[in-house]
LOMARMI-760139 format. One line per 10 residues: number of its first residue (from 1); for each residue x, y, z of N, C-alpha, C. Coordinates in steps of 0.2 Angstrom, whole numbers, m for minus. Atoms other than C-alpha are relative to their C-alpha. Layout:
<rs>
NUM> X/Y/Z/X/Y/Z/X/Y/Z; ...
</rs>
This chain:
<rs>
1> 1/3/7/495/643/473/6/m1/m4; m6/0/3/509/636/463/0/4/m7; m1/m4/7/516/646/448/0/m4/m6; m1/4/6/516/641/430/7/m3/m1; m7/2/2/531/633/422/3/3/m6; m3/m2/6/543/638/409/2/m6/m4; 0/6/4/541/625/395/7/m1/m3; m6/1/4/557/629/386/5/m2/5; m5/2/m5/567/627/402/m2/m8/2; 2/7/m1/557/611/406/2/m5/m5
11> m2/5/6/561/603/389/7/m1/1; m7/1/m1/579/607/392/2/m5/5; m2/4/m6/580/599/409/m2/m8/m2; 3/7/1/569/584/403/5/m3/m5; m5/3/5/581/581/388/6/m3/4; m6/2/m4/596/580/401/m2/m7/4; 2/6/m4/586/568/412/m1/m6/m4; 1/6/4/581/557/398/6/m3/m3; m6/2/3/598/556/391/4/m4/5; m3/3/m5/605/551/408/m3/m7/1
21> 4/6/m1/591/538/410/2/m5/m6; m2/5/5/595/530/393/8/m2/1; m7/1/m1/614/531/397/0/m6/5; 0/5/m5/611/521/413/m3/m7/m2; 3/6/2/600/508/405/4/m3/m5; m4/3/4/612/505/391/6/m3/3; m7/2/m2/629/505/400/m1/m4/6; 0/3/m6/623/499/417/m5/m6/1; 5/6/0/609/487/413/1/m5/m6; m1/4/6/610/481/395/7/m3/0
31> m7/2/1/629/480/394/3/m3/7; m3/3/m6/630/473/412/m2/m8/0; 1/7/0/624/456/406/7/m3/m1; m7/3/0/639/443/408/4/0/m7; m3/1/7/642/441/389/2/7/m3; m1/m6/3/642/460/386/4/5/4; m3/m4/m4/652/467/400/7/3/m3; m6/m2/3/668/468/390/0/6/m4; 1/m6/4/660/482/380/m1/6/4; 2/m5/m4/657/493/394/6/5/1
41> m5/m5/m1/666/510/396/1/0/8; m1/m1/m8/674/513/414/m5/4/3; 6/m4/m4/660/519/426/3/7/2; m2/m6/m2/671/533/433/0/5/m5; m1/m5/6/675/541/416/m7/2/m2; 7/m1/3/656/540/411/m3/5/5; 4/m5/m4/649/548/427/4/6/2; m4/m6/0/663/561/428/m3/5/m6; 2/m3/5/657/566/411/m7/3/1; 6/m2/m2/639/566/417/0/6/5
51> m1/m5/m5/644/577/432/2/7/m3; m3/m6/4/653/589/420/m6/3/m4; 6/m3/4/637/591/409/m5/3/5; 5/m2/m4/626/593/424/2/7/3; m2/m7/m2/637/607/431/m1/5/m4; 1/m5/5/636/616/415/m7/2/0; 8/m1/1/617/614/414/m2/4/7; 2/m3/m6/615/619/433/2/8/0; m2/m6/0/626/634/432/m3/5/m5; 4/m5/5/617/641/416/m7/1/3
61> 7/m1/m1/600/638/423/m2/2/7; 1/m2/m7/601/640/442/m6/m4/3; 6/3/m3/586/636/453/2/m6/4; m1/6/m4/584/619/461/6/m4/m2; m6/4/2/597/612/450/6/1/4; m6/m2/m4/610/621/459/0/m3/7; 1/3/m7/604/615/476/2/m8/0; m1/7/1/605/597/470/8/m1/m1; m7/0/1/623/600/463/4/1/7; m3/m1/m6/628/607/480/0/m6/5
71> 0/6/m4/622/592/489/5/m5/m2; m4/5/2/631/580/478/7/2/1; m7/m2/0/647/590/478/3/m1/7; m3/1/m7/649/588/497/0/m8/2; 0/7/m2/647/569/497/6/m4/m2; m6/3/1/665/565/497/1/m7/3; 0/6/m3/661/551/508/m3/m6/m4; 4/5/4/650/542/495/2/0/m7; m2/0/7/655/548/478/7/1/m1; m7/0/2/672/547/469/2/8/0
81> m3/m7/0/683/563/471/m1/3/m7; 0/m3/7/683/565/452/m7/3/m1; 7/m2/1/664/567/452/m2/6/5; 1/m6/m4/663/579/467/4/6/m2; m4/m5/2/677/589/461/m4/4/m6; 3/m3/5/667/592/445/m6/5/2; 6/m3/m3/652/598/455/2/6/5; m1/m4/m5/661/608/468/0/8/m2; 0/m7/2/662/624/458/m7/3/0; 7/m3/0/643/626/459/m1/4/7
91> 1/m4/m6/645/633/477/1/7/m2; m1/m7/1/651/649/469/m2/3/m7; 1/m2/7/644/649/451/m7/3/m1; 7/m3/1/627/658/454/1/7/m1; m1/m7/1/628/675/446/m6/4/3; 6/m4/m4/618/689/456/m5/3/m5; 5/m3/3/602/696/450/2/8/m1; m1/m7/0/602/714/444/m3/4/6; 2/m3/m6/601/726/458/m7/4/m1; 6/m4/1/587/736/450/m6/m5/1
101> 6/5/m1/576/720/450/m1/m2/7; 1/1/m7/580/717/468/m4/5/4; 3/m5/m3/575/734/473/m8/0/m2; 7/0/2/559/732/463/m4/m5/4; 3/5/m4/555/716/472/m1/2/8; 1/m2/m7/558/724/490/m6/5/0; 5/m5/0/547/739/485/m7/m3/m1; 6/3/1/533/727/479/m2/m4/6; 2/4/m6/534/717/495/m2/4/6; 1/m4/m6/533/732/507/m5/5/m3
111> 5/m5/3/522/743/495/2/7/2; m3/m6/m1/534/758/498/7/0/m2; m7/m1/2/551/765/492/5/m4/5; m5/3/m4/566/755/498/3/4/5; m3/m5/m5/573/771/506/m4/0/6; 4/0/m6/559/770/518/0/m6/5; m1/7/m3/563/752/523/7/0/3; m7/0/m2/582/754/524/3/7/m1; m4/m6/1/593/769/527/5/m1/m6; m5/1/5/605/761/515/0/m7/m2
121> m1/7/2/607/745/505/5/0/m6; m5/1/5/622/739/495/m2/m2/m6; 2/3/6/620/737/477/4/m6/m2; m4/6/1/633/723/477/m2/m5/5; 2/6/m4/627/706/483/6/m3/4; m5/3/m4/637/699/497/m1/m8/m1; 1/7/1/630/682/493/m6/m2/m5; 5/2/5/620/674/478/m1/m7/0; 1/8/0/612/657/480/m5/m1/m5; 4/3/5/601/647/469/m7/3/0
131> 7/m2/0/584/654/475/0/8/3; 0/m7/m2/589/671/483/7/3/1; m7/m3/m1/603/683/486/0/5/6; 0/m3/m7/609/693/501/4/7/m2; m4/m7/0/614/712/502/1/3/7; m1/m4/m6/621/722/516/m4/6/0; 5/m6/0/610/736/522/1/2/8; 1/m3/m6/607/747/537/m7/2/2; 7/m1/m2/591/749/547/0/8/1; 0/m7/m1/584/767/549/4/2/6
141> m3/m2/m6/592/767/566/8/m1/m1; m7/1/2/609/763/558/3/m7/2; m3/7/m2/611/745/564/1/m4/m7; m2/4/6/620/734/551/m4/m6/0; 4/6/1/610/720/544/2/m3/m7; 0/3/7/609/708/529/m7/m1/m2; 6/1/3/594/707/518/0/m5/m5; 1/5/5/589/691/509/m6/1/m4; 6/m1/5/578/693/494/m1/m5/m5; 1/5/5/570/680/483/2/3/m7
151> m2/m2/7/576/681/465/m7/1/m4; 6/m2/4/562/689/454/m1/m6/m5; 1/6/5/553/675/444/2/m7/3; m3/7/m2/560/661/455/m6/m5/1; 6/4/0/542/654/457/0/m5/m6; 0/3/6/542/649/439/5/m5/m1; m6/4/1/559/642/439/0/m6/5; 0/6/m5/556/631/455/m6/m5/m3; 6/5/2/539/624/448/3/m4/m6; m2/3/5/548/620/432/5/m6/2
161> m4/5/m2/562/611/440/m3/m6/4; 4/5/m4/550/602/452/m4/m5/m5; 3/4/5/541/596/436/5/m5/m3; m5/4/3/557/589/429/2/m5/6; m2/4/m5/561/581/446/m5/m6/0; 5/5/0/544/572/445/1/m5/m6; m2/4/6/549/566/428/5/m5/2; m5/5/m2/565/558/435/m3/m5/5; 3/5/m4/555/550/449/m4/m5/m4; 4/5/4/543/542/436/5/m5/m3
171> m5/5/3/558/535/427/3/m5/5; m3/4/m5/565/528/443/m5/m6/2; 5/5/m2/549/518/445/1/m6/m5; m1/5/4/555/507/431/5/m6/3; m5/5/m3/568/499/443/m4/m3/6; 4/3/m5/558/487/454/3/0/7; m3/0/m7/571/487/468/m1/7/3; 1/m7/m3/569/506/470/m7/1/2; 8/m1/m1/550/505/468/m2/m3/7; 1/4/m6/550/492/482/2/3/6
181> m3/m3/m6/560/502/494/m1/7/2; 1/m8/m1/555/520/492/m7/1/m3; 6/m2/3/538/527/490/1/6/m4; m2/m6/4/542/538/476/m5/5/m1; 5/m5/1/526/547/475/0/4/7; m1/m4/m7/528/552/494/6/4/m1; m6/m4/0/546/557/490/m1/6/m4; 1/m5/4/540/568/476/m4/6/4; 4/m5/m3/527/576/487/4/4/6; m4/m3/m5/540/579/501/5/5/m3
191> m4/m5/3/552/587/489/m3/6/m2; 4/m6/2/539/598/482/m2/5/6; 2/m4/m6/532/604/499/6/3/3; m6/m3/m3/550/607/506/3/6/m4; m3/m5/4/556/616/491/m5/7/m1; 5/m5/0/540/627/490/1/4/6; 0/m3/m6/542/631/508/6/5/0; m6/m4/0/559/639/504/m1/7/m3; 2/m6/4/550/652/494/m4/5/5; 4/m4/m5/541/659/510/5/2/6
201> m5/m2/m4/554/669/519/m2/2/7; 2/m1/m7/543/673/534/0/m6/3; m1/7/m3/542/654/537/7/m1/2; m7/1/m2/561/654/537/2/4/6; m2/m4/m6/562/668/550/m3/m4/6; 3/3/m5/550/658/561/4/m6/2; m4/5/m1/561/643/559/7/2/4; m6/m3/m3/577/653/564/m2/1/7; 2/m2/m7/568/659/580/m1/m7/4; 1/6/m3/563/641/584/7/m3/2
211> m7/3/m1/582/635/582/3/4/6; m3/m4/m5/587/650/593/m3/m2/7; 3/2/m6/575/644/606/3/m7/3; m2/7/m1/581/626/605/7/0/3; m7/0/m2/599/631/608/2/7/4; m1/m7/m4/597/647/619/5/m1/5; m5/1/m6/608/639/633/6/m3/m3; m6/3/3/621/632/621/4/5/m3; m5/m5/2/636/643/619/4/m2/m6; m3/2/7/642/633/604/m3/3/m6
221> 4/m2/6/628/640/593/m2/7/0; 2/m7/1/624/657/586/m5/0/m6; 5/m1/4/608/660/577/m2/7/m1; 1/m7/1/605/677/568/m7/2/2; 7/m3/m2/591/688/575/m4/2/m6; 5/m2/5/576/692/564/m3/7/1; 4/m7/0/570/710/561/m6/0/m4; 6/2/3/552/707/558/m3/7/m4; 2/m7/3/548/726/554/2/1/m7; m3/m1/7/559/725/539/0/m7/m4
231> 0/7/3/554/707/534/m7/m1/m3; 6/1/3/540/701/522/1/m7/m3; 0/7/3/536/685/512/6/m1/m4; m6/1/5/550/688/499/6/4/2; m5/m4/m3/561/699/510/1/m2/7; m2/2/m7/570/693/526/6/4/2; m6/m4/m2/581/705/536/2/m3/7; m3/3/m5/593/697/548/6/3/3; m7/m2/m3/608/701/560/5/m3/m5; m6/2/4/624/701/550/5/m5/4
241> m4/5/m3/633/685/555/5/m3/m5; m5/3/5/645/683/540/7/0/2; m7/1/m3/660/678/550/5/m4/m5; m5/4/4/673/665/544/m4/m6/m3; 4/6/3/666/652/532/3/m6/2; m2/6/m3/667/635/539/4/m4/m5; m5/3/5/676/629/523/6/3/m1; m6/m4/1/689/642/524/5/m2/5; m4/3/m5/702/631/533/6/5/2; m5/m5/m1/716/644/531/m2/5/5
251> 2/m6/m4/706/658/539/m1/m3/7; 1/2/m7/701/647/554/7/m1/3; m6/1/m3/719/642/557/4/6/2; m3/m7/m1/725/660/555/m3/3/7; 4/m3/m6/712/665/569/2/m4/6; m1/4/m5/718/651/580/m5/m5/2; 6/4/m2/702/641/579/2/m7/m3; m2/7/2/706/622/578/m6/m3/m4; 5/3/4/696/614/564/m2/m6/2; 2/6/m3/696/598/573/m6/1/5
261> 5/m2/m5/686/606/587/m7/2/m4; 6/m2/4/674/614/574/m4/m6/m3; 3/6/2/671/597/566/m4/m4/5; 3/3/m6/668/589/583/m7/3/2; 6/m4/m3/656/603/589/m6/m1/m5; 6/1/5/646/602/572/m3/m6/0; 4/6/m1/643/584/574/m4/m1/6; 4/1/m6/637/585/592/m6/5/m1; 6/m5/1/626/600/587/m6/m4/m4; 4/4/4/618/589/574/m3/m6/4
271> 3/5/m4/616/575/586/m6/2/4; 5/m4/m4/606/587/597/m6/1/m4; 6/m1/4/595/592/583/m4/m6/m2; 4/6/2/590/575/577/m3/m4/6; 2/5/m5/589/565/593/m3/4/7; 3/m4/m6/584/579/606/m5/4/m2; 5/m5/2/575/593/598/m4/m2/m6; 4/3/5/569/583/583/m2/6/m5; 1/m5/5/570/599/572/7/1/m3; m7/1/4/584/598/559/1/5/m5
281> m2/m4/6/593/611/548/2/m5/m5; m2/5/4/594/600/533/4/3/m6; m4/m2/6/604/611/521/7/3/3; m6/m2/m3/621/612/530/6/0/m5; m5/0/5/631/615/514/5/6/2; m5/m5/m3/647/626/517/m2/7/m1; 2/m7/1/638/642/511/m5/2/6; 5/m1/m6/626/640/526/3/0/7; m3/1/m7/638/638/540/6/5/0; m5/m5/m1/650/651/547/3/m2/7
291> m3/1/m6/662/651/562/1/7/3; m1/m7/m3/661/666/574/6/0/5; m6/m1/m5/678/670/583/m3/4/6; 2/m4/m6/675/675/601/6/3/3; m6/m4/m3/686/688/610/3/m4/6; m4/2/m6/699/683/623/m1/6/5; 0/m6/m5/701/693/639/4/6/m3; m3/m6/2/704/711/635/m1/2/m7; 1/m2/7/699/710/617/m7/2/m1; 7/m3/1/683/719/610/m3/m6/m5
301> 4/5/4/670/708/601/2/2/m8; m2/m1/7/674/705/582/m7/1/m4; 5/m1/5/662/711/569/1/m4/m6; m1/3/6/659/702/553/5/3/m5; m5/m3/5/674/705/541/6/3/4; m6/m2/m4/686/711/555/6/m5/0; m6/4/0/704/704/555/0/m3/7; 0/3/m7/705/691/569/7/m3/1; m7/3/m1/723/688/576/0/m6/4; m1/6/m3/729/672/582/1/1/8
311> m2/m1/m7/730/670/601/7/0/2; m8/1/m2/747/673/609/2/m6/3; m2/7/m3/757/658/613/m3/m6/m4; 2/6/4/749/647/600/m6/m3/3; 6/3/m3/733/645/611/m6/m1/m5; 6/1/4/716/640/604/m5/6/2; 6/m6/m1/702/654/601/m6/m4/1; 6/3/0/685/650/607/m4/2/m6; 4/m1/6/671/650/594/m7/m2/0; 7/2/1/653/648/589/m1/m2/m7
321> 2/2/7/646/639/574/m7/3/m1; 6/m4/2/633/650/565/m3/m4/m5; 4/3/5/619/643/555/m4/5/m3; 4/m5/4/610/653/542/m4/m4/m5; 5/3/5/596/649/529/m4/m6/3; 5/5/m3/582/640/538/m6/m2/m4; 6/1/4/571/638/523/m1/m8/m1; 1/7/0/574/619/523/1/m3/7; 0/3/m6/570/611/539/m4/m7/0; 4/7/0/564/593/544/m2/m1/8
331> 3/1/m6/553/589/559/0/m8/1; 0/7/m1/556/571/565/m6/m2/3; 7/2/m3/539/563/568/0/m4/6; 0/3/m7/534/557/585/1/m8/m1; 0/7/1/532/539/578/7/m3/m1; m7/2/1/551/539/574/5/1/5; m4/m2/m5/558/547/589/3/m5/4; m2/6/m4/559/532/600/5/m4/m3; m5/4/3/567/522/587/6/3/m2; m6/m4/1/580/535/583/4/0/7
341> m3/0/m7/584/536/602/3/m7/1; m2/7/m1/585/517/602/6/m2/m4; m6/1/5/597/517/587/6/3/3; m6/m3/m2/609/529/594/3/m3/7; m2/4/m6/609/520/611/4/m6/m1; m3/6/2/613/504/603/6/1/m4; m6/m1/4/626/511/592/6/2/5; m5/m1/m5/635/518/608/2/m6/4; m2/5/m4/634/502/617/2/m6/m4; m2/6/5/638/491/601/m4/m6/1
351> 5/5/m1/622/481/603/m3/m1/m7; 2/1/7/619/474/586/m8/m2/0; 7/2/0/602/466/591/m4/6/1; 4/m6/m2/596/482/598/m1/5/m6; 1/m4/6/600/491/582/m5/m3/m5; 5/3/5/590/479/571/m7/1/3; 6/m2/m2/576/481/583/m3/7/m1; 1/m7/1/577/500/581/m2/0/m8; 3/0/7/575/496/562/m7/m2/m1; 7/3/0/560/486/565/m5/6/2
361> 5/m5/m3/552/500/576/m1/6/m5; 1/m5/4/556/513/563/m3/m1/m7; 3/2/6/549/503/549/4/1/m6; m4/0/6/564/503/538/2/m6/m3; m1/6/2/564/485/535/m6/m3/m4; 5/3/4/555/476/521/m3/m6/4; 3/6/m3/542/462/527/4/m6/m2; m4/6/1/551/446/529/7/0/1; m7/m1/0/568/453/532/3/m5/5; m3/5/m4/580/440/540/4/4/6
371> m3/m4/m5/583/448/557/6/m3/3; m6/3/m3/596/435/563/6/2/m5; m6/m1/5/607/438/547/2/8/1; m1/m7/m1/605/457/550/4/1/6; m4/0/m7/611/455/568/7/m2/m1; m7/3/1/626/445/562/4/5/m4; m4/m5/4/631/458/549/2/6/4; m2/m6/m4/630/472/561/5/m2/5; m5/2/m4/641/462/573/7/1/m3; m6/m1/4/654/461/559/2/7/m1
381> m1/m7/2/652/479/555/3/3/6; m3/m3/m6/656/484/573/7/m3/1; m7/3/0/671/472/573/5/3/m5; m5/m2/5/679/478/557/0/8/m1; 0/m7/1/674/497/557/0/4/6; 0/m4/m6/673/502/575/7/4/1; m6/m4/m1/686/516/578/3/3/m6; m3/m3/6/689/520/560/m2/7/m1; 2/m7/0/690/538/557/m4/2/m7; 4/m2/5/678/547/545/4/0/m7
391> m4/m1/6/692/551/532/2/m7/m3; m2/7/3/697/532/531/m6/m4/m1; 6/5/0/679/525/531/m1/m2/m7; 1/2/7/678/525/512/5/m5/m2; m5/4/1/695/517/510/m1/m7/3; 1/6/m3/692/504/523/m6/m4/m2; 6/3/3/675/500/516/1/m4/m6; m2/4/6/682/496/499/5/m6/1; m4/6/m2/695/485/507/m4/m6/3; 4/6/m4/682/475/517/m6/m2/m5
401> 5/2/4/670/474/502/0/m7/m2; 0/6/2/676/458/496/m2/m5/5; 2/4/m5/674/450/513/m8/0/1; 7/m1/m1/656/456/515/m4/m3/m5; 3/3/6/651/451/498/0/m8/0; 0/7/m1/657/433/501/m4/m3/6; 3/3/m6/650/431/518/m8/1/0; 7/m2/0/633/440/516/m3/2/m7; 3/m1/6/629/439/498/m7/0/0; 8/0/0/611/434/501/m3/6/3
411> 3/m6/m3/608/449/512/2/6/m4; m1/m6/5/617/461/500/m4/0/m6; 4/1/6/607/454/486/m7/2/2; 7/m1/m1/591/455/495/m2/7/2; 0/m7/m2/594/473/502/m7/1/3; 6/0/m3/580/472/515/m3/6/3; 1/m6/m3/579/490/518/m5/4/m4; 4/m5/4/566/503/513/1/7/4; m1/m7/m2/567/522/515/m6/4/2; 6/m4/m2/554/531/526/1/7/m2
421> 0/m7/3/550/548/517/1/5/6; m1/m5/m6/550/556/535/7/2/1; m8/m1/m1/569/554/536/4/2/m6; m4/m2/6/573/559/518/4/6/1; m4/m6/m1/579/576/522/5/0/5; m4/1/m5/586/572/538/6/m4/m2; m6/4/3/597/559/529/4/4/m5; m3/m4/5/601/572/516/5/5/5; m4/m4/m5/608/583/531/6/m4/2; m5/4/m3/618/569/538/5/m1/m6
431> m5/1/6/626/566/520/4/7/m1; m4/m7/0/631/585/519/5/0/6; m4/0/m6/637/584/537/7/m4/m1; m5/5/0/648/569/533/6/3/m5; m5/m3/5/656/578/518/4/6/3; m3/m5/m3/660/594/528/5/m2/6; m5/3/m5/667/584/543/6/m3/m3; m6/3/3/678/575/532/5/5/m2; m5/m5/2/686/591/525/3/3/5; m3/m3/m6/688/598/542/5/m4/4
441> m4/5/m4/695/583/551/m1/m7/m2; 0/7/3/698/567/541/1/m5/6; m1/5/m6/703/559/558/m6/0/5; 6/m1/m5/686/563/567/m2/m7/1; 3/7/m2/681/547/576/m7/1/3; 7/m1/m1/662/547/575/m2/m5/6; 2/5/m6/661/531/587/2/3/7; m1/m3/m7/670/540/601/m4/6/2; 4/m5/m1/659/555/599/m7/m2/2; 7/3/m1/643/544/599/m1/m3/7
451> 1/4/m6/647/534/614/m3/4/6; 2/m4/m6/645/548/628/m7/2/m2; 6/m3/1/630/555/619/m6/m6/1; 5/6/m1/621/537/618/m1/m1/7; 0/2/m7/626/534/636/m5/5/4; 4/m5/m3/618/550/641/m8/m1/m1; 7/1/2/602/547/632/m3/m7/3; 2/6/m4/601/529/640/m1/2/7; 1/m2/m7/603/537/657/m6/4/1; 7/m5/m1/589/550/654/m6/m5/m1
461> 6/4/1/578/536/647/m2/m4/6; 1/4/m6/581/525/662/m3/5/6; 3/m4/m5/577/540/674/m7/2/m1; 6/m2/2/562/545/664/m5/m6/0; 5/5/1/554/528/662/0/m5/5; 0/5/m5/556/520/679/m7/m3/1; 7/3/m1/537/519/680/m2/m5/m5; 2/4/6/536/511/663/4/m7/2; m3/6/m1/549/498/669/m4/m4/6; 4/3/m5/539/495/685/m7/m4/m3
471> 6/3/3/523/492/674/2/m6/m4; m2/6/4/533/480/663/1/m6/4; m1/5/m5/538/470/678/m6/m3/3; 7/2/m2/520/469/684/m3/m5/m5; 3/4/5/515/463/667/3/m7/m1; m3/7/0/528/449/667/m2/m4/6; 2/4/m6/523/444/684/m7/m3/m1; 6/3/1/505/442/678/0/m6/m5; m1/5/5/511/432/663/2/m7/3; m3/6/m4/521/420/675/m6/m3/4
481> 6/3/m4/505/418/686/m5/m4/m5; 5/3/4/495/413/671/3/m6/m4; m3/6/4/507/400/664/m3/m7/2; 3/6/m2/499/385/674/m6/m1/m4; 6/0/4/482/389/666/1/m1/m7; m1/0/7/489/391/649/3/m7/m2; m3/6/1/499/375/650/m6/m6/0; 6/5/0/483/365/655/m4/0/m6; 4/m1/7/474/372/640/3/m3/m5; m4/3/5/488/367/629/m1/m8/0
491> 0/7/0/488/349/635/m7/m3/m1; 7/2/1/469/348/635/m1/m1/m8; 1/0/7/469/353/616/4/m6/m3; m4/6/3/483/340/612/m4/m6/1; 3/6/m1/473/326/620/m6/m1/m4; 6/0/4/457/331/611/2/0/m8; m2/0/7/467/332/594/m3/7/m3; 2/m6/3/461/350/592/6/5/0; m6/m5/m1/479/358/594/2/1/m8; m2/m2/7/483/368/578/7/4/1
501> m6/m3/0/501/373/574/1/3/m7; m1/m4/6/505/386/561/8/0/m1; m7/0/2/522/385/552/1/5/m6; m2/m5/6/531/397/540/7/m2/m2; m7/2/3/546/394/529/6/4/3; m6/m3/m3/563/398/536/3/5/m5; m3/m5/5/572/413/528/4/m3/m6; m4/3/5/584/402/518/m5/m3/m5; 5/3/5/569/392/511/m4/5/m4; 4/m5/3/559/408/507/5/3/m6
511> m4/m2/5/574/414/497/1/m5/m6; m1/5/5/576/398/488/m6/0/m5; 7/0/4/557/398/483/0/7/m5; 0/m7/3/560/417/478/4/m1/m6; m5/1/5/575/412/467/m3/m4/m6; 3/4/5/565/398/459/m5/4/m4; 5/m4/3/550/410/455/4/5/m5; m3/m4/4/562/422/448/3/m3/m7; m3/4/5/571/409/437/m6/m2/m5; 5/2/4/554/404/430/m2/6/m4
521> 2/m6/3/549/422/426/5/2/m5; m5/m2/4/566/425/418/0/m5/m7; 0/5/6/564/409/407/m6/2/m4; 6/m2/4/546/414/402/2/7/m4; m2/m7/4/553/432/397/5/m2/m6; m4/2/5/567/424/387/m3/m3/m6; 3/4/5/556/412/378/m5/5/m4; 5/m4/3/543/426/374/4/5/m5; m4/m5/5/557/438/367/3/m4/m6; m3/4/5/565/424/357/m6/m2/m5
531> 6/1/4/547/419/350/m2/6/m4; 2/m6/4/543/436/345/5/2/m5; m5/m2/5/560/439/337/0/m5/m6; 0/5/5/560/423/327/m6/1/m5; 6/m1/4/542/426/321/0/6/m4; m1/m7/3/546/444/317/5/m1/m6; m5/1/5/561/439/307/m2/m4/m6; 3/4/5/552/425/298/m5/4/m5; 4/m4/4/538/437/293/3/5/m4; m4/m6/4/550/451/288/3/m3/m6
541> m3/3/6/559/439/276/m6/m2/m5; 6/1/4/541/435/269/m3/6/m3; 2/m7/2/539/454/266/m7/1/3; 6/m2/m4/525/454/279/1/6/4; m1/m7/m4/523/472/287/0/m2/7; 0/1/m8/519/464/304/7/m3/2; m7/2/m2/537/457/304/3/5/5; m3/m5/m4/544/473/310/m3/2/6; 3/m1/m7/531/476/323/1/m5/5; m1/5/m4/534/459/330/8/1/3
551> m7/0/m3/553/462/331/1/6/4; 0/m5/m5/550/479/339/m3/m2/7; 3/3/m7/539/470/352/5/m4/3; m5/4/m3/553/458/355/5/5/3; m5/m5/m3/565/473/358/m3/3/7; 3/m3/m6/552/481/370/0/m5/6; 0/5/m5/550/464/379/6/m1/3; m6/1/m3/568/462/381/2/5/5; m2/m5/m5/571/479/389/m5/0/6; 4/1/m6/556/476/400/2/m5/5
561> m3/5/m4/563/460/406/7/2/4; m6/m2/m3/580/468/409/m1/5/6; 1/m5/m5/573/483/419/m4/m3/6; 4/3/m5/561/472/429/4/m4/5; m5/4/m4/576/462/436/4/5/5; m4/m5/m4/584/478/443/m3/1/7
</rs>
């Protein structure tokens, strides 16, 4: 059962959300009209200011606001550096809860004194996140572990922030282009369900064990062991795997671990999660990823915190990538798996038509999307972006933007994509991964990494589906044998005058009709606004009280027309 909400906190977050909404409407909608653009402030300056205010608010209030800021702070591939830099401090700005409150939480969870659960627990937190914090401890047998404990009262904070998130989604519904492409109600449900699941640490432990099973034979991956006798719903006891932070480039290089190999392995592991296991760790921010240095011949294994010397002769040290915090996971549904496999195979073989068909199979295109134009633009994307490193992607995209706008203005304006909610959090993970990979290795060539993976999937699909190919061949043979009979039926209908042909408008014609309808609606909106404004001004001059009402109605109509065009 969901907890109540903190109305004071809710009002504070609601005030911020509302101000941002008004800011966007005024600066990016109203002042975006051609005659008013000269009055707009530079977008980068405005959004850096919003990011600074959000960082202050999130650091003060914690909860889900921190997680949103952490996600945005890693999107160096998408957001300007000035904005991500403002949010970056949120990685370390979460103050720990008082130790007495943590002890009380553990004792309430187990129903006995904390000394009976652990032989020792450190009063200083080794990590403090937005929803929980971690303390070093020892089991009764002396084994060192870490204990993750939910912050007391976090249920109320989460429900409050979720209420504010629902408000933001309701405001987004004002934009028709967003409403058309995203089922915002489903998005709200998915965010609520996923965030609430993070408050069940027993479920997180089960997720960790499933990941350990998926990668049991993969030496690149390390998943911490769960100690169930010392775990409960709000307390999770894990093997201590706090080795080198994945974002600590200096420590990695000092240990002889090549960060380019870390970036490559991290990308490949996520390809496995999404396209093979269909079970994805969707919160890979730098605080949830570590690198475990492995010993060379003659060395003893390293414990967390041990100094790690560089290999002699400047060689490379082997390593494992460590995943922690399995509260946020995504399961790729069965109906999307084949489409995703098709997509990565098409990407590896540079098959633009096959990529577009994978979009159709996944349901990410709006009805009536121009498949031919989509295929053309993907062929251009392959030509102009193939082989570009991840660090250069943003710069190259900006330099190519003018060409794509001039050549594919109709497609860019139509934006024929819609977002399946099933892939919302997997997409979030890809975004975080892109940011981390950029910081580790700006020259990482994702295309070169994708080709062998896609080729392997294609070979596996061919071996697995030879029976399906045989069935398809038999079906095509049946169709060929039936052609003479169907041709005779066609000619008979033509002779009798009963042949019916159905036609549909070509994509260009549909767009022309759509533009005409939009122009007519815009003209009607402008005439209605002008009529209300003139009538209101006339009545106001005659001292009629309804004059102000009609002028207010004109303002509302104007804003409605502006927003409905978005």
